[in-house]
N, C-alpha and C positions, 0 to 999 in steps of 0.2 A: 710483202704483197702490196701492189699499188692501190691507191684509193679508187673505188669504183666511179665510173662516170655518173653524172647527175641523173637520177631516176633509174639507174640500172640496179636490179635486185641482186642480192648476194645469196649464194647457195653454199651450204656446208661451211658457215662462218666459224672461224676459230678465234678464241680469245686473244691470242698473240697478234692476229691481224688487226683486231680492234684497238689494241694497245698502240699500234703504230699511229692511229688517228688520235686517240685520247691522250696519250702520255705527253706529247709536245704541247698540246693545248693546256693541260694541267700545269706543266712546268712554266709555261709563259705566264699563266695566271698567277701562280705562286710568286714568280719574280716581280710581277707588276704590282701586286697588292700586299704581299707579305703573307707568311704562313699563318700568323695570328688573325689575319683579316679574311681568311677563307670561311666566311660565315654564311651558311646557306639556310634556306627556309626550313622551319620545323615541319611544315606540312606541304606536300606537293600533290596537287590533283592533276592527273594526266587526263585531259579531256580529248577523246578522239571519236571519230565516227565518219560515216559516209557523207559525201557532199550532199548538202540539203537536209541533213539530219537535225539541224537546229542548234549547233554548238554555240554560235553567237547569240541566238535567242535565249538559250537557257543558262548562259554563263553567269549572269547577274543573280539568277535564282540560286545556282549552286554556291556562289560566293556568300550569299545571304544565309544559306543553310549552314555554312561552316563558319560564319562570323568573320569573313574576310572583307576588309575595306579597301585594300589595294587594287589597282586595275589588273586585269588578267594579262598574261604575256601571250600574245597572239603570234605564233611562230611566223606566219606569213608576213606580218608587219615588220619583223626583224630583218627580213630578206629584201632589202631595197636596192641592191646593186643592180646596174643595168643588165648584167648577165643573168642574175636571179629573176628579174622581172620578165625577161624574154622566155626563160624556161617555164615560169608559171603561166604565162600567156598561152603556151602550147599545151597546158594541162598536165605537164610533168612536174618533177620535184627537183629542188635544189640539192647540191651535194651535202652529204652528211657532215663532213669536216667543217664546212661553213656554218651549218646549223648548230652544231655542238659548241663551236667557239663563241658564237654570238650569244647563245643561250646561257652558258656558264657565267659570262660576264654580267649578263642581265640579272641573273639570280642573286648576285652579290649585292645588289642595290638594297639599302637599308629598309625600304618600304615593304620588302618581301620577306622579312625575317620570320614573321609568325606563320605565314602560309601564302600560297600562290596557286592560281589555276593556269596550267599550260594548255592553251588551246591549239591542238594540232601537233602534239608531241607525245610519243614517238611515232614516226611514220614508216620507218624501215627497221630491219633486224639489226643493222649497224647501230642505229640510234638506241635500240633497246639494250644492246650490249654496252654501249657507252653510258647509258643510264645506270646500269648495274655497277659499273666501275665508279661512277660518281657517288652512288649510295654507299659503296664500300669505303670510299675515301672519307665521306662524311662520318660514317660510323667510326672510322679510325681516329678522326679528329675528336669525336665525342669521347672515345676511350682515353685518348691522350690528355684531354683537358678536364676529365671527370672530377678530379679532386683538386682543382685549381680555382682561383677567383674568376677565371674566364669561362667556367663550365656552362653558365647560362647562355652563352653565345654559341655553344656547340652541342645542341640537343640532338638526341637520336631522332632521325627523320621518320615521319609517317607518310607512306606513299599510297595514294588511291588511284586506281586506273578506272576511269569511267568511259564506257563505250556506248554511244548513241547509234542505234542501228535502224536503217530503213531499207526497204527493197529497192531494186534498180528502178522500177517504174515510178515509185514515189520520189526517189532522188532526182530523176530526170525532170519530172513534172515540177518539182519545187524549184530547181535551178532555173528552168526556163521561165517560170512564173515570176521569180525574183527579178530576172532580167527585164521582163516586160514591165513590171511595176516600177522599177527604178528608171527605166527609159521614159515612161509616162510622167513620173514625178519630175524628172529633170526637164522635160519638155515644158511643163506648166511653169516651173520656176524661171526658165529662160524667157517664156512669153510674158509673164506677169511681173517678174522681178521680185516676187514674194517667195520667201523660203530660202533654203540652202540646197545646193546641188549635192547629190550623193554619188560617191565614186562608183562607177559602173565596172563590173567585172566582165572582162572580155570573154571569160569562159562561160558566162551565162547567156551568150548571145546566139549560140547555134547548137542544135541537137547533137551534131557530131562531136563537138567539144565536150558537152556535158556527159555524153556516153563514155568518152575517153577518160574523163575524170573518174567516173565510177569504176571503170575497168582498172585503172591504176590503183584505186583504193582496194579493190578485191584482190588484185594480183600481188601488190606490194605491201600495203598497209594492214590489211586484215590479219595476216599471219603474225605480223609484229604486235598488233594489239592483243590478239588472243594469247600470245605467248606470255603476256604480263600476268595472266591468270595464275601461273605457277609461282609468281614472284611477290606480288603485292595484293593489297585489298582490291578485289576486282568487282566491278559493278557493271552488269550488262543491262542496258535500258532500251526497251522497245519504244522508239520515237515516232511510230507511225500515227499515233492518235493526236487529238487536239492538244494545245499547249498545256492546259490545266491538268490533263490526264498524265502527260509526260512528266510534269513537275511533281505530281504526286508520287510517281514511280521513283523519281530522283530522290525526293525527300525520304522515302522509305529506305532506299539504298544507303543513304548517308547518315542514318541514325547513329548517334554517338555510341561508341563501344570503348569504355575506359580500359578494359583489359588489353585491347589491341593498340591503343594510341598513347597511353601514359607510359612514361619510363617505368621499367619493372620495379625499381625501388619505390617510386611514388605510388604505384598501384598496390604494392604490399602494405604500404602505410595506410592506405585508404580503404582497403577491401573489407576491414572489420566493420565499417559503417554500413548499415543497411541501405539498399536502394529504395527510392520512393515507391517503385512498383511493388516491391516486396512488402512494404508497410501497408499500402492501400489494397493489396490483393484480397485480404480477408478482413478489411476494416469494418465492413457492415456486420459480419458475423461476430466480431469482437465487441462491437457496440451493443448488440443484442445481448450478448453474454453478460456484459457489465450491468446493463439496465435490469436484467432479471436478477442479478446478484444484489443490486441495491434493494429491490423489492423483498427479497428473501432475507437478507442479512442486516439491512439498515432501514427497515420499514418506516419508522417514525421520522428519521432524518429526510428520507425521500419525500414523505408526505409534506413536510414543512417546506422543502425546496420547491416542490410543485405548486404549493399554495402561494409562495412568494412570487414565483414567475407569473402566476395567474393574476395576482392582485397588483403587483408592482411593475412588472415588465411589459406584459401584454398590452395594457392601455397605452403605454408610451410607443411601443412598436406599431400599434394601429394608427397612431397619429403621424408616423413616419412611413406609412405603407407605400407612398409614391416614390420616395427616394431610395428605399431599400437599405437604409442604414439608421440605426438608433443607438444613442449613447445613454447609459444609465449609471448614475453614481449611487452607491449604497454603503451605509455604515452598519448594516444589520449584523449583529454578533454571530449569526449563524455561520458566516464565512470564516470565523476563527477556526472552524473545523475544515481542514483541507479537503476532506471527503465531500463537503457541500459544494465547493468550487468545481470539483471533478464532476459531480452530479449535474450542476448547472450547465456545464459545457456539453455533456453527453445528452442531456434532455433537449437542449436547443438543436444539436446535431440530428437527433432522431426526428425532430419536427421540421427539418429542412432549413434551419438557420445555421449560421457560423458565428460562434461567440468567442471573444477574446477577453481575458480578465487580467487587469493590471492592479497590483496592490501598491498603494501610496501611503507612506507613513509621514505624518507631520507632527511637529511639536507646537501645541497651542497654549498660549498664556492662560493660566487657570486662576491664580491668585497672587497677591503681593504681600510679602511679609512686612508688616508695618514697622517692626523694630529694626530689621536689617535692610529693608528696601529691596530684598531679593525677589525676583519674579519666579514663581513656580509654574511649571508647565505640565501639561498632560499629553499623552500620546494619542493622536487621533489617526485612526486607520480608515482609509477610504478605498473602496473597491470600485474601480472604473471598468464597466463592462461595455464592450462594443459588440453590437449584434448586426450582422450583415445578412441580407437575403435578397432575392430577386424582387425588385420594385415593380409597382404597377405601371402599366402604360396608359398615358393620358390620351383620350380620343379628342381630337380637335377637328372641326369641320363645319 
């Protein structure tokens, strides 16, 4: 089956047809870089959406949420040939074969090893099917190198599909507004010589063109993006609202899920460790239970610890009320009982403080044997307690 013309949608696509596109690209890549160097990102975030949905605006936020420091791969920036530029200027799309070939080579660059955001991919069903073949090949590489010294370079990939959606009216308004703002900005830069010119998208200059861009998105890209729902971690984000609201939606969607993202062997190794949420869920109830237990079963010790806090610690804390941090050293023998340390920490927690206790053991010279000249030492135990709390705000004016 011949490769479809640029921008032409494919219907009833078969895998064998896609292999005609993908197979020679992969073979050329393998020949050029070598099989052991087919090292692709661990995490791939597929960022798609309607024109004007804010992909460029939210890319940096998405990268920060996932801890990515490399630049995003913007598919439109990869397509810089004269023919590709002419097609884009008309509001249509570049051919799938060219997109896939450029993208796969770009993904092999070392800076993308840990993860990458793909802005504007996939846009057609052909690209979706090529993506599936790519992921299959990466998984095959992972299996082949799993028990070799190169295993760390061939990790099982995590794929996120994030779709930012806006209505046609919002899309058209945002595209035209972007065009007007850039035009005005460039006019001022040209007149004053101050600032830097911003590249003007020809597609933002007329209502007819922006409507065509949205129509292409709905007719060709929308189905491709929604098909990802059955394949990978899928995140649909309503991008109609203000920036901070959309970013909150994105952050909620990208919350870390270890069971989905870690290698199964790694997850099995770690899953016996409790999650922080599991520990904190009933922390207050557990604290109350312990404090009541101290009163019932260790009354005298609790009384002594409360008295020590009142006389020794509170005066020091009061002197550091502005900073919200106090350090107290104690050699009180009461702390030789580990229960007393536990009580101290719990009592401070109940009162809204956070206490940390470190035990320091030192050998201190005690006496000298006059006959032998030997120095005898004694063990000195110092308990260093750090108390943190919300400090007072100073009013100035």
